[in-house]
C-alpha positions in Angstrom: 19.0 -31.7 -11.8 20.9 -32.7 -8.7 19.2 -33.9 -5.5 18.8 -31.3 -2.8 17.5 -32.4 0.6 13.9 -31.0 1.1 14.9 -29.4 4.4 17.6 -27.4 2.7 15.4 -26.6 -0.2 12.7 -25.3 2.2 15.3 -23.1 3.9 16.5 -21.7 0.6 13.0 -21.1 -0.7 12.0 -19.3 2.6 15.1 -17.2 2.4 14.4 -16.2 -1.3 10.8 -15.3 -0.6 11.6 -13.2 2.5 14.5 -11.5 0.9 12.4 -10.5 -2.1 9.3 -9.2 -0.4 11.0 -8.0 2.8 8.4 -5.8 4.7 5.6 -6.7 2.2 5.2 -10.2 3.6 3.3 -11.1 6.7 1.6 -14.1 8.4 4.4 -16.4 7.2 4.1 -20.0 8.3 5.0 -23.5 7.3 1.6 -25.3 7.2 2.8 -28.7 6.1 6.0 -30.7 6.0 6.5 -34.2 4.9 10.2 -34.5 4.3 10.0 -38.3 4.0 7.9 -37.7 0.8 9.8 -34.6 -0.1 7.0 -32.0 0.3 6.1 -28.9 2.2 3.7 -26.0 2.0 4.2 -22.4 2.9 1.5 -19.9 3.5 1.9 -16.1 3.7 0.2 -12.8 2.9 1.7 -10.2 0.5 0.9 -6.5 0.6 -1.5 -7.2 3.5 -4.0 -8.3 0.9 -3.1 -11.5 -1.0 -3.0 -14.9 0.7 -0.5 -17.1 -1.1 0.5 -20.7 -0.9 3.8 -22.1 -2.1 3.6 -25.9 -2.6 6.9 -27.8 -3.0 6.8 -31.5 -4.0 9.7 -33.6 -5.0 11.7 -31.0 -6.9 8.9 -28.8 -8.1 7.5 -25.6 -6.6 4.4 -23.6 -7.5 2.5 -20.5 -6.2 -1.2 -20.3 -5.6 -3.2 -17.2 -4.9 -6.4 -17.4 -2.7 -9.4 -16.8 -4.8 -12.9 -17.0 -3.3 -14.4 -17.5 -6.8 -12.4 -20.7 -7.4 -13.9 -24.0 -6.5 -10.5 -25.1 -5.1 -10.2 -21.8 -3.2 -6.9 -21.0 -4.9 -5.7 -20.1 -8.4 -2.4 -21.4 -9.6 0.0 -18.7 -10.8 -0.1 -19.8 -14.5 -3.9 -19.2 -14.5 -3.6 -15.9 -12.6 -1.3 -14.2 -15.1 -0.6 -14.3 -18.8 3.1 -13.9 -18.2 5.5 -16.8 -18.5 5.5 -19.1 -15.5 8.0 -21.9 -15.0 6.2 -25.1 -14.0 7.2 -28.6 -13.0 10.9 -29.4 -12.7 11.7 -26.1 -14.6 10.3 -24.2 -11.6 13.5 -24.6 -9.6 16.1 -24.7 -12.4 18.7 -21.8 -12.7 17.0 -18.5 -11.9 13.5 -19.7 -12.7 12.2 -19.6 -9.1 13.2 -15.9 -8.9 11.5 -15.3 -12.2 8.3 -16.9 -10.9 8.6 -14.7 -7.8 8.9 -11.6 -10.0 6.0 -12.8 -12.1 3.8 -13.3 -9.0 4.8 -9.8 -7.7 3.9 -8.2 -11.0 0.6 -10.0 -11.2 -0.4 -8.9 -7.7 0.7 -5.3 -8.3 -1.3 -5.2 -11.6 -4.3 -6.6 -9.6 -3.9 -3.7 -7.1 -3.7 -1.1 -9.9 -6.9 -2.5 -11.5 -8.7 -2.3 -8.2 -7.6 1.3 -7.7 -8.8 2.2 -11.2 -12.2 0.7 -10.4 -12.4 2.6 -7.2 -11.6 5.9 -8.9 -14.3 5.2 -11.6 -16.9 4.5 -8.9 -16.0 7.8 -7.1 -17.0 9.7 -10.2 
């Protein structure tokens, strides 16, 4: 994998995230940047419901979903879904980042469907 300056990587990741979720993303902010180390963290809300972190560190990127039941406060995407998640250096190779975005999106939508089902069952 060729070296890409962390600032440019951040710009590209932000662009990819915003282009994919468009109007379904809010509260977007960069909460940490350490370009000398090659790291940054983004925080945003999807579907006005899910608080998400994207952590980038030296050529790797991973999503975390806020989870009040987790001791760390967040659950990494690979533990949030049973779908394939690209981790480590694979996370940014080829179209893998877009695939992880799609996986996150599907997992969140499935979560919303489960909640709707529960609500309907409770109404009965």
